[in-house]
MDTraj code that builds the backbone (N, CA, C; nanometers):
import mdtraj as md
import numpy as np

residues = "UNK UNK UNK UNK UNK UNK UNK UNK UNK UNK UNK UNK UNK UNK UNK UNK UNK UNK UNK UNK UNK UNK UNK UNK UNK UNK UNK UNK UNK UNK UNK UNK UNK UNK UNK UNK UNK UNK UNK UNK UNK UNK UNK UNK UNK UNK UNK UNK UNK UNK UNK UNK UNK UNK UNK UNK UNK UNK UNK UNK UNK UNK UNK UNK UNK UNK UNK UNK UNK UNK UNK UNK UNK UNK".split()
xyz = np.array([
    [0.1875, -0.6889, 0.9129],
    [0.1933, -0.6470, 0.7733],
    [0.1457, -0.5017, 0.7589],
    [0.0406, -0.4663, 0.8313],
    [-0.0114, -0.3292, 0.8202],
    [0.0930, -0.2282, 0.8677],
    [0.1650, -0.2605, 0.9742],
    [0.2662, -0.1663, 1.0241],
    [0.3771, -0.1455, 0.9208],
    [0.4205, -0.2532, 0.8557],
    [0.5225, -0.2407, 0.7516],
    [0.4696, -0.1534, 0.6381],
    [0.3440, -0.1756, 0.6032],
    [0.2824, -0.0994, 0.4954],
    [0.2742, 0.0489, 0.5321],
    [0.2366, 0.0783, 0.6557],
    [0.2293, 0.2181, 0.7016],
    [0.3655, 0.2866, 0.6905],
    [0.4709, 0.2130, 0.7276],
    [0.6064, 0.2694, 0.7198],
    [0.6400, 0.3113, 0.5768],
    [0.5920, 0.2342, 0.4801],
    [0.6184, 0.2655, 0.3404],
    [0.5265, 0.3770, 0.2914],
    [0.4003, 0.3728, 0.3301],
    [0.3009, 0.4719, 0.2854],
    [0.3450, 0.6145, 0.3185],
    [0.3980, 0.6360, 0.4388],
    [0.4349, 0.7718, 0.4800],
    [0.5476, 0.8305, 0.3959],
    [0.6176, 0.7465, 0.3189],
    [0.7209, 0.7969, 0.2283],
    [0.6614, 0.8572, 0.1007],
    [0.5347, 0.8306, 0.0760],
    [0.4735, 0.8716, -0.0504],
    [0.3693, 0.9817, -0.0383],
    [0.3065, 0.9928, 0.0774],
    [0.2025, 1.0952, 0.0942],
    [0.2208, 1.1667, 0.2272],
    [0.1672, 1.2870, 0.2329],
    [0.1774, 1.3696, 0.3543],
    [0.0695, 1.3278, 0.4536],
    [0.0931, 1.2197, 0.5227],
    [-0.0020, 1.1710, 0.6225],
    [0.0770, 1.1102, 0.7381],
    [0.0250, 1.1284, 0.8592],
    [0.0919, 1.0734, 0.9762],
    [0.0609, 0.9249, 0.9864],
    [0.1590, 0.8500, 1.0311],
    [0.1431, 0.7052, 1.0423],
    [0.0202, 0.6682, 1.1265],
    [-0.0014, 0.7424, 1.2343],
    [-0.1143, 0.7096, 1.3232],
    [-0.2508, 0.7419, 1.2606],
    [-0.2507, 0.8198, 1.1538],
    [-0.3765, 0.8523, 1.0849],
    [-0.4137, 0.7496, 0.9778],
    [-0.3252, 0.6559, 0.9524],
    [-0.3529, 0.5527, 0.8520],
    [-0.4277, 0.4383, 0.9196],
    [-0.5488, 0.4138, 0.8744],
    [-0.6344, 0.3088, 0.9306],
    [-0.6463, 0.1941, 0.8306],
    [-0.6825, 0.0745, 0.8761],
    [-0.7005, -0.0373, 0.7825],
    [-0.8006, -0.0055, 0.6712],
    [-0.9030, 0.0719, 0.7037],
    [-1.0067, 0.1045, 0.6044],
    [-0.9714, 0.2270, 0.5192],
    [-0.8558, 0.2888, 0.5439],
    [-0.8141, 0.4048, 0.4644],
    [-0.7976, 0.3645, 0.3182],
    [-0.8581, 0.4436, 0.2301],
    [-0.8460, 0.4179, 0.0862],
    [-0.7256, 0.4969, 0.0355],
    [-0.6449, 0.4325, -0.0486],
    [-0.5208, 0.4946, -0.0937],
    [-0.5438, 0.6277, -0.1651],
    [-0.6334, 0.6305, -0.2606],
    [-0.6518, 0.7514, -0.3402],
    [-0.7434, 0.8512, -0.2700],
    [-0.8609, 0.8069, -0.2296],
    [-0.9600, 0.8984, -0.1726],
    [-0.9211, 0.9532, -0.0357],
    [-0.8661, 0.8676, 0.0517],
    [-0.8376, 0.9095, 0.1894],
    [-0.6931, 0.9533, 0.2122],
    [-0.6002, 0.8862, 0.1475],
    [-0.4588, 0.9144, 0.1742],
    [-0.3952, 1.0072, 0.0718],
    [-0.4648, 1.0318, -0.0384],
    [-0.4154, 1.1282, -0.1358],
    [-0.3147, 1.0742, -0.2360],
    [-0.3108, 0.9431, -0.2529],
    [-0.2217, 0.8843, -0.3530],
    [-0.2683, 0.9201, -0.4937],
    [-0.1720, 0.9397, -0.5827],
    [-0.2030, 0.9418, -0.7253],
    [-0.1781, 0.7989, -0.7732],
    [-0.2229, 0.7670, -0.8927],
    [-0.1978, 0.6309, -0.9411],
    [-0.0470, 0.6077, -0.9565],
    [0.0271, 0.7119, -0.9921],
    [0.1729, 0.6992, -1.0019],
    [0.2338, 0.6701, -0.8648],
    [0.1892, 0.7437, -0.7612],
    [0.2386, 0.7193, -0.6248],
    [0.2134, 0.5747, -0.5845],
    [0.0914, 0.5272, -0.6150],
    [0.0519, 0.3925, -0.5753],
    [0.1415, 0.2879, -0.6422],
    [0.1644, 0.3040, -0.7724],
    [0.2478, 0.2077, -0.8433],
    [0.3931, 0.2146, -0.7943],
    [0.4406, 0.3345, -0.7637],
    [0.5762, 0.3492, -0.7094],
    [0.5875, 0.2801, -0.5741],
    [0.4844, 0.2984, -0.4913],
    [0.4827, 0.2352, -0.3594],
    [0.4835, 0.0831, -0.3740],
    [0.4068, 0.0309, -0.4694],
    [0.4038, -0.1141, -0.4901],
    [0.5418, -0.1661, -0.5297],
    [0.6136, -0.0884, -0.6086],
    [0.7499, -0.1271, -0.6441],
    [0.8388, -0.1379, -0.5219],
    [0.8261, -0.0424, -0.4321],
    [0.9051, -0.0466, -0.3084],
    [0.8639, -0.1651, -0.2218],
    [0.7338, -0.1917, -0.2160],
    [0.6839, -0.3057, -0.1381],
    [0.7427, -0.4358, -0.1939],
    [0.7467, -0.4479, -0.3258],
    [0.8052, -0.5672, -0.3876],
    [0.9507, -0.5843, -0.3446],
    [1.0256, -0.4754, -0.3465],
    [1.1665, -0.4809, -0.3069],
    [1.1826, -0.5144, -0.1587],
    [1.1042, -0.4466, -0.0746],
    [1.1154, -0.4645, 0.0705],
    [1.0778, -0.6066, 0.1146],
    [0.9700, -0.6586, 0.0565],
    [0.9182, -0.7886, 0.1004],
    [0.9628, -0.9037, 0.0104],
    [1.0361, -0.8699, -0.0949],
    [1.0835, -0.9698, -0.1905],
    [0.9675, -1.0542, -0.2442],
    [0.8664, -0.9840, -0.2968],
    [0.7498, -1.0491, -0.3565],
    [0.7262, -0.9930, -0.4963],
    [0.6429, -1.0609, -0.5718],
    [0.6045, -1.0171, -0.7062],
    [0.4557, -0.9849, -0.7013],
    [0.4201, -0.8594, -0.7263],
    [0.2803, -0.8159, -0.7213],
    [0.2210, -0.8206, -0.8615],
    [0.1084, -0.8884, -0.8737],
    [0.0377, -0.8966, -1.0012],
    [-0.0312, -0.7621, -1.0269],
    [0.0003, -0.6990, -1.1402],
    [-0.0519, -0.5641, -1.1688],
    [-0.2043, -0.5618, -1.1800],
    [-0.2632, -0.6668, -1.2355],
    [-0.4097, -0.6708, -1.2459],
    [-0.4740, -0.6793, -1.1088],
    [-0.4169, -0.7617, -1.0212],
    [-0.4706, -0.7718, -0.8859],
    [-0.4478, -0.6418, -0.8095],
    [-0.3337, -0.5796, -0.8308],
    [-0.3031, -0.4537, -0.7625],
    [-0.4038, -0.3459, -0.7995],
    [-0.4534, -0.3496, -0.9219],
    [-0.5502, -0.2492, -0.9669],
    [-0.6808, -0.2581, -0.8895],
    [-0.7067, -0.3721, -0.8254],
    [-0.8301, -0.3895, -0.7482],
    [-0.8133, -0.3552, -0.6012],
    [-0.6931, -0.3230, -0.5589],
    [-0.6677, -0.2901, -0.4179],
    [-0.7063, -0.1455, -0.3930],
    [-0.7951, -0.1254, -0.2982],
    [-0.8428, 0.0094, -0.2662],
    [-0.8009, 0.0574, -0.1269],
    [-0.7967, -0.0353, -0.0302],
    [-0.7699, 0.0055, 0.1080],
    [-0.6386, -0.0541, 0.1596],
    [-0.5929, 0.0014, 0.2691],
    [-0.4715, -0.0475, 0.3339],
    [-0.4902, -0.1935, 0.3759],
    [-0.6079, -0.2274, 0.4289],
    [-0.6342, -0.3653, 0.4709],
    [-0.6308, -0.4613, 0.3518],
    [-0.6907, -0.4209, 0.2402],
    [-0.6881, -0.5061, 0.1210],
    [-0.5435, -0.5308, 0.0764],
    [-0.4618, -0.4272, 0.0815],
    [-0.3207, -0.4408, 0.0438],
    [-0.2492, -0.5358, 0.1400],
    [-0.2738, -0.5196, 0.2689],
    [-0.2090, -0.6049, 0.3695],
    [-0.2511, -0.7507, 0.3514],
    [-0.3809, -0.7736, 0.3256],
    [-0.4302, -0.9099, 0.3058],
    [-0.3663, -0.9729, 0.1826],
    [-0.3598, -0.8965, 0.0760],
    [-0.2990, -0.9459, -0.0484],
    [-0.1522, -0.9798, -0.0269],
    [-0.0793, -0.8897, 0.0378],
    [0.0636, -0.9112, 0.0612],
    [0.0877, -1.0296, 0.1552],
    [0.0006, -1.0491, 0.2515],
    [0.0146, -1.1611, 0.3449],
    [0.0074, -1.2938, 0.2705],
    [-0.0706, -1.2988, 0.1629],
    [-0.0796, -1.4218, 0.0837],
    [0.0490, -1.4476, 0.0055],
    [0.1237, -1.3418, -0.0247],
    [0.2439, -1.3546, -0.1059],
    [0.3686, -1.3921, -0.0269],
    [0.3715, -1.3551, 0.1001],
    [0.4939, -1.3807, 0.1790],
    [0.4849, -1.5102, 0.2565],
])
top = md.Topology()
chain = top.add_chain()
for i, resn in enumerate(residues, 1):
    res = top.add_residue(resn, chain, resSeq=i)
    for name in ("N", "CA", "C"):
        top.add_atom(name, md.element.get_by_symbol(name[0]), res)
traj = md.Trajectory(xyz[None], top)
């Protein structure tokens, strides 16, 4: 799940895939804006054919948290 997420993340921010760690925070470490993050979640929904709860998404801070959340949905 993390590898799939990394593939999507690199489309939104100027960061190398190998620099994305499970503990990387989307906004503080990877440079996401809230708009980037919501756009990325839309792509994740399309790619994985899942429905992301916006309230739960607001609590996701790190790549690992996102991967754990998505793993529960698929």
